[in-house]
VEXDREN-130502 format. One record per atom (N, C-alpha, C): atom name; x negated, z, y; residue in three letters. Coordinates in nm, 2 decimals, always signed. Example, Ala and Ser with C-alpha at 12.3 -4.5 7.8 and 13.67 -1.06 7.14 Angstrom:
BEGIN
{r "N" {-1.32 +0.78 -0.57} "Ala"}
{r "CA" {-1.23 +0.78 -0.45} "Ala"}
{r "C" {-1.32 +0.78 -0.33} "Ala"}
{r "N" {-1.28 +0.71 -0.22} "Ser"}
{r "CA" {-1.37 +0.71 -0.11} "Ser"}
{r "C" {-1.29 +0.79 +0.00} "Ser"}
END
This chain:
BEGIN
{r "N" {-2.31 -0.13 -1.99} "Met"}
{r "CA" {-2.20 -0.23 -2.00} "Met"}
{r "C" {-2.07 -0.16 -2.05} "Met"}
{r "N" {-2.08 -0.04 -2.09} "Arg"}
{r "CA" {-1.96 +0.03 -2.15} "Arg"}
{r "C" {-1.85 +0.04 -2.04} "Arg"}
{r "N" {-1.89 +0.07 -1.92} "Phe"}
{r "CA" {-1.79 +0.10 -1.82} "Phe"}
{r "C" {-1.75 -0.01 -1.73} "Phe"}
{r "N" {-1.78 -0.13 -1.77} "Val"}
{r "CA" {-1.76 -0.25 -1.68} "Val"}
{r "C" {-1.60 -0.27 -1.67} "Val"}
{r "N" {-1.53 -0.27 -1.78} "Thr"}
{r "CA" {-1.39 -0.30 -1.78} "Thr"}
{r "C" {-1.31 -0.20 -1.69} "Thr"}
{r "N" {-1.33 -0.07 -1.71} "Pro"}
{r "CA" {-1.26 +0.03 -1.63} "Pro"}
{r "C" {-1.30 +0.01 -1.48} "Pro"}
{r "N" {-1.42 -0.01 -1.46} "Ser"}
{r "CA" {-1.47 -0.04 -1.32} "Ser"}
{r "C" {-1.40 -0.15 -1.25} "Ser"}
{r "N" {-1.39 -0.26 -1.32} "Leu"}
{r "CA" {-1.33 -0.38 -1.27} "Leu"}
{r "C" {-1.18 -0.36 -1.24} "Leu"}
{r "N" {-1.11 -0.28 -1.33} "Phe"}
{r "CA" {-0.96 -0.26 -1.30} "Phe"}
{r "C" {-0.95 -0.16 -1.19} "Phe"}
{r "N" {-1.02 -0.05 -1.18} "Ile"}
{r "CA" {-1.01 +0.04 -1.07} "Ile"}
{r "C" {-1.05 -0.03 -0.94} "Ile"}
{r "N" {-1.15 -0.11 -0.93} "Ala"}
{r "CA" {-1.19 -0.19 -0.82} "Ala"}
{r "C" {-1.08 -0.28 -0.77} "Ala"}
{r "N" {-1.02 -0.34 -0.87} "Thr"}
{r "CA" {-0.91 -0.44 -0.84} "Thr"}
{r "C" {-0.79 -0.36 -0.78} "Thr"}
{r "N" {-0.76 -0.24 -0.83} "Ala"}
{r "CA" {-0.65 -0.16 -0.77} "Ala"}
{r "C" {-0.69 -0.12 -0.63} "Ala"}
{r "N" {-0.81 -0.08 -0.60} "Val"}
{r "CA" {-0.85 -0.05 -0.46} "Val"}
{r "C" {-0.84 -0.18 -0.37} "Val"}
{r "N" {-0.88 -0.29 -0.42} "Phe"}
{r "CA" {-0.87 -0.41 -0.34} "Phe"}
{r "C" {-0.72 -0.44 -0.31} "Phe"}
{r "N" {-0.64 -0.43 -0.41} "Leu"}
{r "CA" {-0.50 -0.45 -0.39} "Leu"}
{r "C" {-0.43 -0.36 -0.29} "Leu"}
{r "N" {-0.48 -0.24 -0.30} "Phe"}
{r "CA" {-0.43 -0.14 -0.20} "Phe"}
{r "C" {-0.46 -0.18 -0.06} "Phe"}
{r "N" {-0.58 -0.22 -0.04} "Phe"}
{r "CA" {-0.63 -0.26 +0.10} "Phe"}
{r "C" {-0.57 -0.39 +0.15} "Phe"}
{r "N" {-0.57 -0.49 +0.06} "Tyr"}
{r "CA" {-0.52 -0.62 +0.08} "Tyr"}
{r "C" {-0.37 -0.62 +0.11} "Tyr"}
{r "N" {-0.30 -0.55 +0.02} "Asn"}
{r "CA" {-0.15 -0.55 +0.04} "Asn"}
{r "C" {-0.10 -0.46 +0.16} "Asn"}
{r "N" {-0.19 -0.36 +0.20} "Gly"}
{r "CA" {-0.16 -0.27 +0.30} "Gly"}
{r "C" {-0.20 -0.32 +0.44} "Gly"}
{r "N" {-0.23 -0.44 +0.45} "Arg"}
{r "CA" {-0.28 -0.49 +0.58} "Arg"}
{r "C" {-0.17 -0.53 +0.68} "Arg"}
{r "N" {-0.04 -0.53 +0.62} "Gly"}
{r "CA" {+0.07 -0.55 +0.71} "Gly"}
{r "C" {+0.13 -0.69 +0.71} "Gly"}
{r "N" {+0.08 -0.78 +0.62} "Gly"}
{r "CA" {+0.14 -0.91 +0.61} "Gly"}
{r "C" {+0.27 -0.91 +0.52} "Gly"}
{r "N" {+0.33 -1.02 +0.53} "Asp"}
{r "CA" {+0.45 -1.04 +0.43} "Asp"}
{r "C" {+0.41 -1.08 +0.30} "Asp"}
{r "N" {+0.29 -1.14 +0.29} "Asp"}
{r "CA" {+0.24 -1.19 +0.16} "Asp"}
{r "C" {+0.17 -1.07 +0.09} "Asp"}
{r "N" {+0.21 -1.04 -0.03} "Val"}
{r "CA" {+0.14 -0.94 -0.11} "Val"}
{r "C" {+0.10 -1.00 -0.25} "Val"}
{r "N" {+0.00 -0.94 -0.31} "Leu"}
{r "CA" {-0.04 -0.98 -0.44} "Leu"}
{r "C" {+0.03 -0.88 -0.53} "Leu"}
{r "N" {+0.12 -0.93 -0.61} "Ala"}
{r "CA" {+0.20 -0.85 -0.70} "Ala"}
{r "C" {+0.23 -0.92 -0.83} "Ala"}
{r "N" {+0.26 -0.84 -0.93} "Phe"}
{r "CA" {+0.30 -0.89 -1.06} "Phe"}
{r "C" {+0.45 -0.93 -1.04} "Phe"}
{r "N" {+0.49 -1.04 -1.10} "Ser"}
{r "CA" {+0.63 -1.09 -1.08} "Ser"}
{r "C" {+0.73 -1.00 -1.17} "Ser"}
{r "N" {+0.67 -0.94 -1.27} "Phe"}
{r "CA" {+0.76 -0.87 -1.36} "Phe"}
{r "C" {+0.79 -0.72 -1.33} "Phe"}
{r "N" {+0.73 -0.67 -1.21} "Val"}
{r "CA" {+0.75 -0.53 -1.17} "Val"}
{r "C" {+0.90 -0.50 -1.16} "Val"}
{r "N" {+0.99 -0.59 -1.10} "Pro"}
{r "CA" {+1.13 -0.56 -1.09} "Pro"}
{r "C" {+1.20 -0.54 -1.23} "Pro"}
{r "N" {+1.14 -0.59 -1.33} "Thr"}
{r "CA" {+1.19 -0.58 -1.47} "Thr"}
{r "C" {+1.21 -0.43 -1.51} "Thr"}
{r "N" {+1.11 -0.36 -1.48} "Phe"}
{r "CA" {+1.11 -0.21 -1.51} "Phe"}
{r "C" {+1.13 -0.12 -1.40} "Phe"}
{r "N" {+1.13 -0.18 -1.27} "Trp"}
{r "CA" {+1.16 -0.10 -1.15} "Trp"}
{r "C" {+1.25 -0.19 -1.06} "Trp"}
{r "N" {+1.38 -0.19 -1.09} "Pro"}
{r "CA" {+1.47 -0.27 -1.02} "Pro"}
{r "C" {+1.48 -0.25 -0.87} "Pro"}
{r "N" {+1.45 -0.14 -0.82} "Glu"}
{r "CA" {+1.45 -0.11 -0.68} "Glu"}
{r "C" {+1.34 -0.19 -0.60} "Glu"}
{r "N" {+1.24 -0.24 -0.68} "Ala"}
{r "CA" {+1.13 -0.30 -0.61} "Ala"}
{r "C" {+1.16 -0.45 -0.58} "Ala"}
{r "N" {+1.27 -0.50 -0.64} "Ala"}
{r "CA" {+1.31 -0.64 -0.62} "Ala"}
{r "C" {+1.33 -0.66 -0.47} "Ala"}
{r "N" {+1.26 -0.76 -0.41} "Gly"}
{r "CA" {+1.27 -0.79 -0.27} "Gly"}
{r "C" {+1.20 -0.70 -0.17} "Gly"}
{r "N" {+1.14 -0.59 -0.22} "Asp"}
{r "CA" {+1.06 -0.50 -0.13} "Asp"}
{r "C" {+0.92 -0.52 -0.15} "Asp"}
{r "N" {+0.84 -0.58 -0.06} "Pro"}
{r "CA" {+0.70 -0.61 -0.08} "Pro"}
{r "C" {+0.62 -0.48 -0.10} "Pro"}
{r "N" {+0.66 -0.38 -0.03} "Glu"}
{r "CA" {+0.58 -0.25 -0.04} "Glu"}
{r "C" {+0.59 -0.19 -0.19} "Glu"}
{r "N" {+0.71 -0.19 -0.24} "Arg"}
{r "CA" {+0.73 -0.14 -0.37} "Arg"}
{r "C" {+0.67 -0.23 -0.48} "Arg"}
{r "N" {+0.68 -0.36 -0.46} "Leu"}
{r "CA" {+0.62 -0.46 -0.55} "Leu"}
{r "C" {+0.47 -0.43 -0.56} "Leu"}
{r "N" {+0.41 -0.41 -0.44} "Ser"}
{r "CA" {+0.26 -0.38 -0.42} "Ser"}
{r "C" {+0.23 -0.24 -0.50} "Ser"}
{r "N" {+0.30 -0.14 -0.47} "Met"}
{r "CA" {+0.27 -0.01 -0.53} "Met"}
{r "C" {+0.29 -0.02 -0.68} "Met"}
{r "N" {+0.39 -0.09 -0.73} "Gly"}
{r "CA" {+0.41 -0.10 -0.88} "Gly"}
{r "C" {+0.29 -0.17 -0.94} "Gly"}
{r "N" {+0.25 -0.29 -0.88} "Thr"}
{r "CA" {+0.13 -0.36 -0.92} "Thr"}
{r "C" {+0.01 -0.28 -0.92} "Thr"}
{r "N" {-0.02 -0.20 -0.82} "Ile"}
{r "CA" {-0.14 -0.12 -0.81} "Ile"}
{r "C" {-0.13 -0.01 -0.91} "Ile"}
{r "N" {-0.01 +0.05 -0.93} "Gly"}
{r "CA" {+0.00 +0.15 -1.04} "Gly"}
{r "C" {-0.03 +0.10 -1.18} "Gly"}
{r "N" {+0.01 -0.03 -1.21} "Ile"}
{r "CA" {-0.02 -0.08 -1.34} "Ile"}
{r "C" {-0.16 -0.11 -1.36} "Ile"}
{r "N" {-0.23 -0.17 -1.26} "Val"}
{r "CA" {-0.37 -0.20 -1.27} "Val"}
{r "C" {-0.45 -0.07 -1.27} "Val"}
{r "N" {-0.42 +0.03 -1.19} "Leu"}
{r "CA" {-0.49 +0.16 -1.19} "Leu"}
{r "C" {-0.47 +0.23 -1.33} "Leu"}
{r "N" {-0.36 +0.23 -1.37} "Ala"}
{r "CA" {-0.33 +0.30 -1.51} "Ala"}
{r "C" {-0.40 +0.23 -1.61} "Ala"}
{r "N" {-0.41 +0.10 -1.62} "Leu"}
{r "CA" {-0.49 +0.03 -1.72} "Leu"}
{r "C" {-0.64 +0.07 -1.70} "Leu"}
{r "N" {-0.69 +0.08 -1.58} "Gly"}
{r "CA" {-0.83 +0.11 -1.56} "Gly"}
{r "C" {-0.86 +0.26 -1.61} "Gly"}
{r "N" {-0.76 +0.35 -1.59} "Leu"}
{r "CA" {-0.78 +0.48 -1.63} "Leu"}
{r "C" {-0.77 +0.50 -1.79} "Leu"}
{r "N" {-0.69 +0.42 -1.84} "Val"}
{r "CA" {-0.68 +0.42 -1.99} "Val"}
{r "C" {-0.81 +0.36 -2.05} "Val"}
{r "N" {-0.86 +0.26 -1.99} "Phe"}
{r "CA" {-0.99 +0.21 -2.04} "Phe"}
{r "C" {-1.11 +0.30 -2.02} "Phe"}
{r "N" {-1.10 +0.38 -1.90} "Leu"}
{r "CA" {-1.20 +0.48 -1.88} "Leu"}
{r "C" {-1.20 +0.59 -1.98} "Leu"}
{r "N" {-1.08 +0.64 -2.00} "Val"}
{r "CA" {-1.07 +0.75 -2.11} "Val"}
{r "C" {-1.12 +0.70 -2.24} "Val"}
{r "N" {-1.08 +0.58 -2.28} "Arg"}
{r "CA" {-1.13 +0.52 -2.41} "Arg"}
{r "C" {-1.28 +0.51 -2.41} "Arg"}
{r "N" {-1.34 +0.46 -2.31} "Asp"}
{r "CA" {-1.49 +0.44 -2.31} "Asp"}
{r "C" {-1.55 +0.58 -2.30} "Asp"}
{r "N" {-1.50 +0.68 -2.24} "Leu"}
{r "CA" {-1.56 +0.82 -2.24} "Leu"}
{r "C" {-1.54 +0.88 -2.38} "Leu"}
{r "N" {-1.43 +0.85 -2.45} "Ala"}
{r "CA" {-1.42 +0.90 -2.58} "Ala"}
{r "C" {-1.52 +0.83 -2.68} "Ala"}
{r "N" {-1.53 +0.70 -2.66} "Leu"}
{r "CA" {-1.63 +0.64 -2.75} "Leu"}
{r "C" {-1.78 +0.68 -2.72} "Leu"}
{r "N" {-1.81 +0.71 -2.59} "Leu"}
{r "CA" {-1.94 +0.76 -2.56} "Leu"}
{r "C" {-1.96 +0.90 -2.62} "Leu"}
{r "N" {-1.86 +0.99 -2.61} "Ala"}
{r "CA" {-1.88 +1.12 -2.67} "Ala"}
{r "C" {-1.89 +1.11 -2.82} "Ala"}
{r "N" {-1.82 +1.02 -2.89} "Arg"}
{r "CA" {-1.82 +1.01 -3.03} "Arg"}
{r "C" {-1.96 +0.96 -3.07} "Arg"}
{r "N" {-2.02 +0.85 -2.99} "Ala"}
{r "CA" {-2.15 +0.80 -3.03} "Ala"}
{r "C" {-2.26 +0.91 -3.01} "Ala"}
{r "N" {-2.25 +0.99 -2.90} "Arg"}
{r "CA" {-2.34 +1.10 -2.88} "Arg"}
{r "C" {-2.34 +1.20 -2.99} "Arg"}
{r "N" {-2.21 +1.24 -3.03} "Arg"}
{r "CA" {-2.19 +1.34 -3.14} "Arg"}
{r "C" {-2.25 +1.29 -3.28} "Arg"}
{r "N" {-2.23 +1.16 -3.30} "Gln"}
{r "CA" {-2.29 +1.10 -3.42} "Gln"}
{r "C" {-2.44 +1.09 -3.42} "Gln"}
{r "N" {-2.49 +1.06 -3.30} "Arg"}
{r "CA" {-2.64 +1.06 -3.28} "Arg"}
{r "C" {-2.69 +1.20 -3.31} "Arg"}
{r "N" {-2.63 +1.30 -3.26} "Ala"}
{r "CA" {-2.67 +1.44 -3.27} "Ala"}
{r "C" {-2.67 +1.49 -3.42} "Ala"}
{r "N" {-2.57 +1.44 -3.49} "Glu"}
{r "CA" {-2.56 +1.48 -3.63} "Glu"}
{r "C" {-2.66 +1.41 -3.72} "Glu"}
{r "N" {-2.70 +1.29 -3.67} "Gln"}
{r "CA" {-2.81 +1.22 -3.75} "Gln"}
{r "C" {-2.94 +1.28 -3.73} "Gln"}
{r "N" {-2.97 +1.33 -3.60} "Asp"}
{r "CA" {-3.10 +1.38 -3.57} "Asp"}
{r "C" {-3.11 +1.53 -3.62} "Asp"}
{r "N" {-2.99 +1.59 -3.62} "Gly"}
{r "CA" {-3.00 +1.74 -3.66} "Gly"}
{r "C" {-2.99 +1.76 -3.80} "Gly"}
END
């Protein structure tokens, strides 16, 4: 259960990549992307890439966090056993 959150975020980023890349005018994107990337306003491809980047970055942050927690738990277990 430890890696469910990063898996969901990374899988969502992959889904968005394929869904938004199918060539339609409708894309799934966060509405606040132009706030920090003004060039993306009105450009569906940039909105899509910004959204995918946010979701993927969150997934990677959660993955690193879970790997660090796993390493710490193993280290504590080894100290208790040894």
